[in-house]
C-alpha positions as CSV (number, residue, x, y, z in Angstrom):
1,M,-79.8,-5.1,-65.0
2,S,-81.7,-4.4,-68.3
3,A,-84.7,-2.5,-68.4
4,Y,-87.0,-5.6,-69.3
5,L,-85.4,-7.6,-66.1
6,A,-86.1,-4.4,-63.9
7,I,-89.7,-4.4,-65.1
8,A,-90.2,-7.9,-64.5
9,E,-88.5,-7.7,-61.1
10,N,-90.7,-4.9,-60.1
11,V,-94.0,-6.5,-61.3
12,L,-93.4,-9.8,-59.6
13,R,-92.6,-8.2,-56.4
14,I,-95.9,-6.5,-56.2
15,S,-98.0,-9.1,-57.6
16,R,-96.5,-11.8,-55.2
17,R,-97.4,-14.6,-57.8
18,P,-95.6,-16.3,-60.7
19,M,-96.5,-15.0,-64.0
20,T,-95.8,-15.6,-67.6
21,A,-93.8,-12.7,-69.8
22,R,-97.0,-11.8,-71.4
23,A,-99.0,-11.3,-68.3
24,I,-95.9,-9.5,-66.7
25,L,-95.7,-6.8,-69.7
26,R,-99.7,-6.6,-69.3
27,E,-99.4,-5.6,-66.0
28,A,-96.4,-3.2,-66.2
29,F,-98.4,-1.4,-68.8
30,R,-101.4,-1.1,-66.7
31,Q,-99.1,0.2,-63.8
32,R,-97.2,2.5,-66.2
33,L,-93.9,0.8,-65.5
34,V,-93.0,0.5,-69.1
35,P,-90.5,3.5,-70.4
36,S,-91.2,5.2,-73.5
37,H,-88.2,3.8,-75.3
38,L,-89.4,0.2,-75.0
39,Y,-91.9,-0.5,-77.7
40,G,-92.8,-3.3,-80.1
41,E,-95.5,-5.9,-80.9
42,T,-93.4,-8.8,-79.5
43,Q,-92.2,-7.2,-76.4
44,H,-93.2,-10.2,-74.3
45,K,-91.0,-12.6,-76.4
46,T,-88.0,-10.4,-75.8
47,L,-89.1,-10.1,-72.2
48,Q,-89.0,-14.1,-72.0
49,A,-85.8,-14.3,-74.1
50,R,-84.0,-11.9,-71.4
51,L,-85.5,-14.0,-68.3
52,S,-84.6,-17.3,-69.8
53,E,-81.0,-16.0,-70.6
54,D,-80.6,-14.5,-67.2
55,I,-81.7,-17.6,-65.4
56,L,-79.3,-20.0,-67.6
57,S,-76.3,-17.9,-67.3
58,R,-76.5,-16.6,-63.5
59,R,-78.3,-19.9,-62.3
60,D,-78.9,-19.5,-58.6
61,H,-77.5,-16.1,-58.6
62,S,-80.4,-14.9,-60.9
63,A,-83.2,-13.0,-59.1
64,F,-85.7,-15.2,-61.1
65,F,-86.7,-18.8,-61.4
66,R,-89.4,-20.9,-63.2
67,T,-92.2,-22.4,-61.4
68,K,-93.3,-24.1,-64.7
69,P,-92.2,-23.8,-68.5
70,G,-92.6,-20.2,-69.4
71,T,-93.8,-18.9,-66.0
72,F,-91.4,-16.9,-63.7
73,F,-91.1,-15.8,-60.1
74,L,-88.5,-14.0,-57.9
75,R,-86.1,-16.0,-55.8
76,E,-86.4,-13.6,-53.0
77,F,-90.0,-15.4,-52.3
78,L,-88.6,-19.0,-52.1
79,R,-88.4,-19.0,-48.4
80,D,-91.7,-16.6,-48.0
81,S,-94.1,-18.9,-46.0
82,S,-97.1,-16.5,-47.1
83,I,-96.6,-17.4,-50.6
84,P,-98.3,-20.8,-51.4
85,A,-95.9,-24.0,-51.6
86,E,-96.7,-24.6,-55.1
87,H,-95.3,-21.1,-56.4
88,R,-92.0,-21.9,-54.2
89,Q,-90.8,-24.9,-56.3
90,P,-88.4,-24.1,-58.9
91,I,-88.0,-26.3,-62.0
92,K,-84.7,-26.4,-63.8
93,A,-85.1,-26.3,-67.6
94,H,-82.1,-27.7,-69.4
95,R,-80.3,-25.8,-72.3
96,R,-81.7,-27.7,-75.4
97,T,-78.6,-26.8,-77.7
98,R,-75.2,-25.6,-77.5
99,D,-76.2,-22.3,-79.1
100,L,-75.8,-19.6,-76.5
101,I,-72.7,-18.2,-77.4
102,R,-70.8,-16.2,-74.9
103,G,-68.5,-14.4,-77.2
104,W,-66.6,-15.0,-80.6
105,P,-65.7,-18.6,-81.2
106,L,-62.1,-19.9,-81.5
107,S,-60.9,-21.1,-84.8
108,V,-58.0,-22.4,-86.7
109,S,-57.2,-21.9,-90.2
110,A,-58.0,-25.2,-92.5
111,E,-54.6,-25.1,-93.8
112,A,-52.8,-25.5,-90.4
113,A,-55.4,-28.1,-89.3
114,R,-54.5,-29.9,-92.6
115,N,-50.7,-29.7,-92.5
116,Q,-50.1,-30.0,-88.7
117,L,-52.9,-32.3,-87.3
118,P,-52.3,-36.3,-87.9
119,Q,-55.0,-38.8,-88.8
120,G,-57.1,-40.0,-85.8
121,I,-56.7,-38.5,-82.3
122,S,-53.5,-36.8,-81.3
123,A,-52.3,-36.8,-77.7
124,A,-50.2,-33.3,-78.5
125,V,-52.9,-31.1,-77.7
126,R,-50.9,-28.3,-76.2
127,S,-47.8,-28.6,-78.7
128,F,-50.5,-28.4,-81.6
129,F,-51.8,-25.2,-80.4
130,E,-48.3,-23.7,-79.2
131,G,-47.0,-24.6,-82.8
132,L,-49.4,-22.6,-84.6
133,D,-48.5,-19.2,-85.9
134,A,-50.4,-16.1,-84.2
135,S,-52.5,-15.6,-87.7
136,A,-53.7,-19.2,-87.8
137,V,-55.7,-19.3,-84.5
138,Q,-58.1,-16.4,-83.6
139,Y,-61.5,-15.7,-82.3
140,R,-64.1,-14.7,-85.0
141,P,-67.9,-14.6,-85.4
142,Y,-69.1,-18.2,-86.1
143,R,-70.2,-19.2,-89.4
144,E,-69.4,-22.1,-91.8
145,S,-66.2,-21.6,-93.5
146,T,-63.8,-23.6,-95.9
147,S,-60.8,-21.4,-94.4
148,N,-61.2,-21.3,-90.7
149,I,-62.5,-24.5,-88.6
150,P,-64.1,-23.8,-85.2
151,V,-62.8,-25.4,-82.1
152,W,-65.0,-27.7,-79.9
153,A,-64.4,-28.8,-76.1
154,L,-65.6,-32.4,-75.9
155,G,-65.7,-33.2,-71.9
156,F,-66.2,-36.9,-71.1
157,V,-66.8,-37.5,-67.2
158,R,-64.7,-40.3,-65.9
159,R,-65.0,-41.8,-62.6
160,G,-62.2,-44.4,-62.0
161,N,-62.1,-46.6,-64.7
162,Q,-65.7,-45.7,-65.8
163,V,-67.0,-43.1,-68.1
164,L,-70.5,-41.4,-68.1
165,C,-72.9,-42.3,-70.9
166,Y,-76.2,-41.1,-72.1
167,R,-78.7,-41.3,-74.8
168,A,-79.3,-37.9,-76.9
169,G,-83.0,-36.9,-76.6
170,N,-85.0,-35.0,-79.2
171,Y,-83.7,-31.7,-78.7
172,R,-79.9,-32.4,-78.2
173,D,-78.6,-32.9,-81.9
174,K,-80.5,-32.9,-85.1
175,R,-77.8,-34.4,-87.2
176,E,-78.6,-37.6,-88.5
177,S,-75.5,-39.4,-87.2
178,F,-75.9,-37.8,-83.8
179,A,-79.7,-37.9,-83.2
180,H,-80.7,-40.5,-80.5
181,K,-77.3,-42.0,-80.6
182,R,-75.3,-42.8,-77.4
183,S,-72.8,-40.2,-76.3
184,L,-70.1,-39.8,-73.9
185,M,-69.6,-36.2,-74.9
186,F,-70.9,-32.8,-73.3
187,S,-69.5,-30.3,-75.9
188,A,-69.4,-26.6,-76.3
189,L,-67.8,-24.2,-78.8
190,V,-64.7,-22.7,-77.3
191,V,-65.2,-19.0,-76.9
192,E,-63.2,-15.9,-76.0
193,S,-64.8,-15.5,-72.5
194,D,-63.5,-19.2,-71.8
195,H,-59.9,-17.9,-71.8
196,T,-59.3,-15.7,-68.6
197,L,-56.2,-14.9,-66.6
198,F,-56.9,-17.9,-64.2
199,D,-57.2,-20.7,-66.9
200,E,-54.1,-22.9,-66.7
201,G,-55.2,-24.8,-69.9
202,V,-55.0,-23.8,-73.8
203,F,-57.1,-21.0,-74.9
204,G,-59.8,-21.7,-72.2
205,I,-60.6,-25.4,-73.7
206,E,-60.7,-26.9,-70.3
207,S,-62.8,-24.2,-69.0
208,S,-65.3,-24.6,-71.6
209,A,-65.5,-28.4,-71.2
210,L,-66.0,-27.8,-67.6
211,N,-68.6,-25.5,-68.1
212,A,-70.4,-27.8,-70.6
213,V,-70.5,-30.5,-68.2
214,S,-71.8,-28.1,-65.1
215,V,-74.8,-26.9,-67.4
216,D,-75.8,-30.2,-68.9
217,L,-75.7,-32.1,-65.7
218,D,-76.6,-29.3,-63.3
219,I,-73.8,-29.2,-61.1
220,P,-73.5,-25.8,-59.2
221,T,-70.0,-24.1,-59.0
222,S,-70.6,-24.9,-55.1
223,Y,-73.2,-26.1,-53.2
224,G,-72.9,-27.4,-49.3
225,G,-69.2,-27.6,-49.8
226,Y,-69.6,-29.7,-53.1
227,G,-69.6,-28.7,-56.7
228,M,-67.5,-28.1,-59.8
229,R,-64.4,-27.1,-58.0
230,D,-64.2,-30.8,-56.9
231,F,-63.6,-32.0,-60.6
232,V,-60.4,-31.9,-62.3
233,T,-59.8,-31.6,-65.9
234,K,-57.0,-32.3,-68.5
235,T,-56.7,-32.5,-72.2
236,C,-56.2,-35.7,-73.7
237,G,-56.6,-35.6,-77.4
238,I,-57.3,-33.6,-80.6
239,A,-58.8,-34.4,-83.9
240,H,-59.8,-33.2,-87.1
241,Y,-63.6,-34.0,-87.8
242,Q,-65.4,-33.2,-91.1
243,D,-69.1,-34.4,-91.5
244,D,-68.8,-33.6,-95.4
245,L,-67.0,-31.3,-97.8
246,V,-68.2,-27.9,-96.0
247,S,-68.6,-28.6,-92.5
248,A,-65.6,-29.3,-90.3
249,S,-64.7,-29.0,-86.7
250,I,-61.4,-29.5,-84.5
251,L,-62.3,-31.6,-81.7
252,V,-60.4,-31.4,-78.2
253,F,-61.1,-34.2,-75.9
254,V,-61.0,-33.1,-72.3
255,E,-61.3,-35.7,-69.4
256,V,-63.4,-34.2,-66.6
257,Q,-62.4,-36.4,-63.4
258,S,-65.4,-36.7,-61.3
259,P,-65.1,-37.0,-57.3
260,E,-66.6,-40.2,-55.7
261,W,-69.4,-38.2,-54.3
262,F,-70.8,-37.5,-57.7
263,E,-73.8,-39.3,-59.0
264,P,-76.0,-38.1,-61.8
265,V,-79.5,-38.6,-60.7
266,T,-81.5,-36.0,-62.7
267,K,-83.2,-37.0,-65.9
268,R,-82.9,-34.2,-68.6
269,L,-85.0,-33.5,-71.4
270,S,-82.0,-34.3,-73.9
271,L,-80.0,-36.6,-71.5
272,N,-81.6,-39.8,-71.3
273,D,-80.5,-43.2,-69.7
274,L,-77.4,-41.7,-68.0
275,Q,-75.2,-44.6,-66.8
276,W,-71.5,-45.3,-66.1
277,I,-69.9,-47.7,-68.7
278,N,-66.4,-49.3,-68.8
279,L,-64.2,-48.7,-72.1
280,S,-62.0,-51.6,-71.5
281,P,-62.7,-53.6,-73.3
282,P,-64.6,-51.3,-75.8
283,P,-68.5,-51.3,-76.3
284,N,-69.5,-54.3,-78.8
285,N,-72.3,-51.9,-80.1
286,I,-69.8,-49.1,-81.3
287,H,-72.0,-47.9,-84.1
288,D,-75.0,-47.1,-81.4
289,F,-72.6,-44.3,-80.4
290,D,-72.4,-40.7,-82.1
291,P,-69.3,-40.2,-84.4
292,W,-67.5,-38.1,-81.7
293,S,-67.8,-40.6,-79.0
294,Q,-66.7,-43.2,-81.4
295,K,-63.5,-41.4,-81.9
296,L,-63.0,-41.3,-78.2
297,I,-63.5,-45.0,-77.8
298,A,-61.1,-45.9,-80.2
299,F,-58.5,-43.6,-78.7
300,C,-59.0,-44.9,-75.3
301,S,-58.7,-48.6,-76.7
302,R,-55.5,-47.7,-78.3
303,Q,-54.1,-46.0,-75.4
304,S,-55.0,-49.1,-73.1
305,R,-53.2,-51.3,-75.6
306,L,-50.1,-49.1,-75.5
307,E,-50.1,-49.1,-71.8
308,K,-50.2,-52.8,-71.5
309,R,-47.4,-53.3,-74.0
310,Y,-45.2,-50.8,-72.6
311,G,-46.4,-50.5,-68.9
């Protein structure tokens, strides 16, 4: 545990009440709990960032939770009846943007993408990555580049013949073609930590998509016997997407098959109007969807036609 988190835990345990990061530090200085190597005029901002990151990454395993935005308390007091009930009601804040990078992102050389990726969406995800030279695919610090293209995992949640849809809220994506659009995608940059020994997919892409779905829809790893372990993933398509002459992405579409018990019920700050829709036939209002979702809808429509033609 970092020094900041240790300070917060000590102060909250002594105070037995929720506090802001600024109040925690004020009390810590009063009690002389702050070591000499920690200094600076904006320490409260650092503390708040540490607390927020710990809650986001560790979720129910974090020692902390929020009672309201910017106010923190200890999870150990959740069942303490001597604490007022209003102090024992966690709120679950949604990650507003996909900017919490857990390692260096996966990227593919622009030349390999240009030469080996066909137009539209290709179903040959594994063969594309396995056909790349070792020098063409690597993990590197994220920055816009014309020589290397980042890889995004785009998870879409399917239950039977239906796909989960939402409308992007104010904090989801600021790009004009994505803001306030309907979307099928729960997206994340594929990073080095997604690729583990237990990952059976390609470069951790399926794990990345599953994590994005878990975080955005607030589905625990396991809860009462249920959780993300009941969801099944498979890569189904890959595409080269370019916003303009500078910004480009490799998109890998990952189908996340939902169990029958799953029903999204939580309204999120940036996920509005959650609903299940059928993509066959494709929606009439295709331009109401963001560009990545439009690609998926077109791909699913093509696959459906091929299945009907060839059985």
